[in-house]
N, C-alpha and C positions, 0 to 999 in steps of 0.2 A: 319390794322393789326388785327388779331384775338387775343382776350384775352387768357390768359393761361387757363382759364375755358373752353373756346370754343374749344381750342386745345385738352384739356382732353376729351371733348364730341367727338370730331373727332376721337381720338385714341380709345374711347370706341366703336364707330361705327365699326371700322375696326375689333375689336375682336368680338363684339356681332352679328352685322349684316354682316360683311364681311366673316370671316371664321366660325362664329358662333361656337366658341370654347366651348367645353364641359369640365366640371370639370375633372381634371386629365389627360388632353391632354398635349402634348409638343407642344410649339409653336417656329417657327423658323421666326425670322425677318431679312429679306435681305435688308441692307440699305447701301448707300454711307455715308461716314464719315461726309459729309455736312449736312446730315439730322439727326445727332446723337441725338439731343435734343428731336426731335418728335419721334424717334425710342424708346427712353427710356420711354416716355409717353405711347407708345403702350406696352411695357414691363410691366410697372406698371400696366395698365388696365388688362393685361393678368393674371398677378398674382392676382390682386383684384378679378377676376372672377374665379378663381380656377385652373390656369394653374400648371401643374406638374413641368414644367421646361421651361424656355425661353432661347433660344440660339441665339446669334447675329451672322449673317454673314456680316462682315464689308467689304466694298470695297472703292476704292478711284479712281474716274475716272481721276484724273491727273496722278496718278501712271499708270493707264491703258494706258493713252496716251503715257507716257514715254516708257512703254513696247513695244508699237508698233513702236515707233521711234528707239528704240536701239536692242531689242531682235529680233533674226531670225525668220522667218515664221515658220521654222520647230520647233523651241522651243515653240512658241505660240500654234501651232496646237497639241502638245503633252499634252492632259489633264491628270493630275496626277491621279493614281489609287485611291488615298485617296479621292478625290473629287467625283469620281464615286461611292466609297463605302459609303461616307457620304450620298449622295442623296439616296442610297438604304436604308439606315437606316431610312430617313424620310418617305419613303413609307411603309417600314415593321412596323413602329411604329405608323402609322396613325397620323402623325404630322400635324399641321396647318401651312400653309406657308403664311406669310404676306410680300409682296414686296413693298418698297418704291421707286418709279420710278420718278426721278426728275432730269435727267441728262442735261447737256449742249447739246443742239441739234446739235452743231457744234464741239464737242469735238474731232472728228476724222477727221475734215476737213484738207485736205493736206496729209493724209495717203494714200499710193498706194492702190487703189481699189482691185487689184489682192490679195494683202496681207489680207486686210479686208475680202474679200470674202472667201478665202481658210480658214482663222482661224475660221470664223463664221460656215462654213460648217463642219470643223473637230470637233468643239465643239458640234455642234448640233448632229452629229453622235455618238459621244462618250457618249453623255448624253441622248441618245434616249429613254432609258428605263423611265427616269424621265420625259421627255417630254411627252411621252405617258400616264404617270400616271396622269399628270395635265390634259391632254386633255380628259381623261376618268373619270375625277373626283375621281380617287382613292385617291387623296389628296384634302382636302378643302383648297382653296387658295384665296387670295385677293390682288389686286393691288390698292395702293393709292399713292397720290402725295402731297408734300408739297414744298413751294418755296425754291430755292437756288439762290444765288447771279447771277450766270451765266445764269441760266434759266430765272429769272425775268428780267434781263437786255436784254435778246433776245426778250422777249414778249413786254417789255416797253423800248425801246432803248432811249428814249428822257428823261427819268426820271432819278434822281439820283439813286444810288444802293439801298439805304434804301427805297426810296419812291416806286421804282419798286417792292421791296419785299413786302412791305406793301400792295400795290395794288393788287399784285398776291395773297397774303393771303386773301384779301377781296372776290376776284373773286372765289377762290376755296372754301371759306366758303359758299358762295351763292349756288354753285353747289352741295355741300355736305349737304344742306338744314340745316346749322348750324344757320341760321337766324330765324328758327321756334323756338317756345317755347319748343317743344319737339322733338328733331331731330330723336330720335329713332322711335317714333310713325309716324313721317312724312316719314320716309323711308319705314316703313311697309305698310302704305297706297299707297305710290308710287309703291312698288313692288306688290301689289294687283291689281293696275291699269294695269301694264305692263302684268301681268299674264293673265288678262282677254283679252287683245288684242292678245296675242299669241294664246289663245283658240279659238277666233274668226277666225284666219288665219287657224288654224287646221281643224276647221269645214268646211270652204270653200274648202280646200284641192286642191289648184291650182296645175296644171301640170307645168307652166312656169309663169315667170313674164317678162314683157316688160318694160324696162326702157328707157325713151328719154327725152331730154332737149335741150335747145338752143345752148349749147356749143359744140354740135356735138355728145353728148352721144346718142346712138341708139343700144341697145343690148338686146337680149333675153336670159334669164338665165332660163334654164330648172331646175327643182327641183328634187332632188334624189328620188327615189322610197322609200316609207315607211319613208319619211322625217318627222319630227315633228318640230314645231316652239317652241322655248324656250324664255323666258323672263330673266331678270336679276338674279332672284332667281332660283338657280338649286338644285339638290339633289345629295349629295356626295355618293360614293359607300356604305358608312356605313348608308345611310338613313337619314342623317341630311342635311338639307337645308343650303345653303351658297350663298353668293353674290360676285362673282369673281371680278367684276369691280366696283369701287366706285370713282367717279360718274358713273351712267349708265342710259341710256334712251332707249335702243334698244330692239327689239325682233329679233331673228335670226334663221336661219336654214342652211341646206346643200344644195348647188346647185348639179346638175347632172354634173359631171366632163367631160362628152363627149357630153353635149348638151348646149353649150354657143356659141353664134354666134352674131357678131357685135362689135362695137367699144365703148369704155367707156373712158372718160376724167376724170382726177381728178378734184375735187372740192377744196381741201385744200392741202398744202404741206404735203408729207410724210417724217418723220424722220426715216431713218433706218441705222443702224451701225454708228451712230453719224454723219450722212450726210443727208442734206436736198435734197430731190427729188421733183421737182415741173414742172409744165407745161408739163405733160405726158399724153400720151394715150396708151391703149392697144387695139389691135384688135384680136378678138377670132374667131377661125373656129373650129367647131366640139369640142369645150371645151378647145382648146389650143392657147396660144398667138402665132400668126404668124406674127405680126408686132407691133412695138412700138417705141416711141420716148420720149425724155425728154428734155426740155429747161436747166434744172438744175439737175445734179446728174445722167447723162445718164449712166455712167460707173457702178455706184452703182446699178441702176435698172437692168442692164445687168446682173452683177454678181448674183443678187437675182433670176432673171428668169433662170439663167443657174445652179441654185444650184442642182436641181435634176429633174426628169421627172415631178413630181407633183408640182413643183414650177411654172409651166407655166400654171397651171389651178387653178380654184377657190375651196376654202374649206368652204366659208361662204358668205351669203348674210344677211345683217342686215338692218332693216328699223327703221327709227324714223323721226319725223317731224321736220321742220324748226322752230317751236316754242318751242322747248325744252329750258330749262334755259340756257345751254351752248351756243346754237346757238343764243339766244336772248342777250347774253352778248356782242356779236359782237367782242370778243376777239380771235384772232389766237394764241393758246397756245404753238404751236410747240411741242406738246406732244400727242401721239396717244391716250392715255387714255382719255383725254378731247376732242381732235379734232374729233375723231370717234363718240363721242356723241354729235357733233354738226351737223352731217351729215350722210345720209345713206351711208353705206360703204360695200365693198367687201373685201375678204381676199385671197391673193395668198397663195397657198399651203394647209395644211392638213384640213380636215373636222373634226369637234368634233364628237366622237362616240355617244354622247349623243343627237345629232340631228337626230338620227334614231330611230325608235320605238325599245324598247329593244336592243339599240345599243350596250351596253356593253357586251351583251351576244353573240354578233356576232364576228366572226373573222374579221381581216382586209380584207381578200379575200371576205367575204360575204359582207361587206359593199362596197368593190369596185364594186362588182357585182350589187349593188343597185344604183351605181353612185357616191359613196363616193370618195373622193380624198385623197391621202396619199402623204406626203412630210415631210421632217425633218423641214420645215418652216411652219409658220402661220403668215402672215403679212397683217395687215388691211391697206386698203387706202380708202380715203373718196371720194365719188362720188355724193353725195346729194346736188344739187344746189338748189336755192330758187325757180326755175321754174321746178324742176323735176317732171315728170308724170310717174306713174307706173300703168299698167294694169295687173290684174291677169287673166291667161288664163286657163281654166278648160280641162279636157281630151277631150271634144268634140269641143274644139276651141272657146267657148264662153268667152267674156271679161267682167271683172268687173273692174270698177275704184277702184284703192287702194289709189293712191296719185294723187293730182292735185295741181300744182304750189307749190310743196315742202311740202305738209301737207297731213295728213291722211283725206280720205273721207269715208271709211268704217264705 
């Protein structure tokens, strides 16, 4: 169990390193009621660092489950105008957004997949402006996670509830570098290291990446023209740096949505819409998924792929070695924030405008012409096995080893 002092350091990291809140800014904290104690610590740290106002967006996943059980699909698809206007306010007032993502991975197990898919698509469409603002870094945002009873028991099912919570706290503390004497300094050094790796990939300027492993993954991912590799620390539209995911170990860029060919198998389960998807593969031809299968969560995967035209292509490729702290923990977190940082991953759906040179100055059509993908979805799934190999291929067809046996060789 993390001490209260360590939890306060964690909350401070979300404010100072995560959204990098500036004095006088408004802060929005989006949290389930199960995480209320930690949400209050973040609010306290935000005010201590000069926040103008902290606003809480409370949710309750158990109430959300009841809504899916009893409310009609039509009702749940109708996003109230006040939510749309509220999100516009966040954009117009340059608010910082901190999300605490710590849900029960199986909260919507048993809910009709058709209902989940329709509601998810409807809400994504209604909140498109807000989605685009976060993808374009118009808002500085950060996602963190803390243990809840349901999540902890999913990760450590053989332990008592309290022991499971304590063990998950300890694991999260290590991934957040809270075991160091100065977590803020440790994070600053980590971000510098990741930025140097992204810079090296930009210098090499590969045209494609070829991924292959013993589980059957054999896929060539073309990279978008004028793509740029980014690391954990990005720059907001206001010129202030921020770190969207904490923890994070990746460097990432935009694939070319019409130049992806081959088959990729998942390395870890994907939790999507409160449902676990596992034992799946996707086969791409000319950038589109033309075949897929899943041993668990097939219908959920199908609904995701059928969301819109862009949800059958890729919007991100992210690289990280098997010796990252999260991977070394050996823990399957059933939480994408953590599991994606234990494994190289791809994302179905939209590419980030910032993964193109001067991407935010381009229109969506211009990014599409460069190979950028657009969708109302962006869903990461993990593909990095311990024996994953990656070759970088330049415009002349020359190959350079990037990964061997799951780790960087550059």
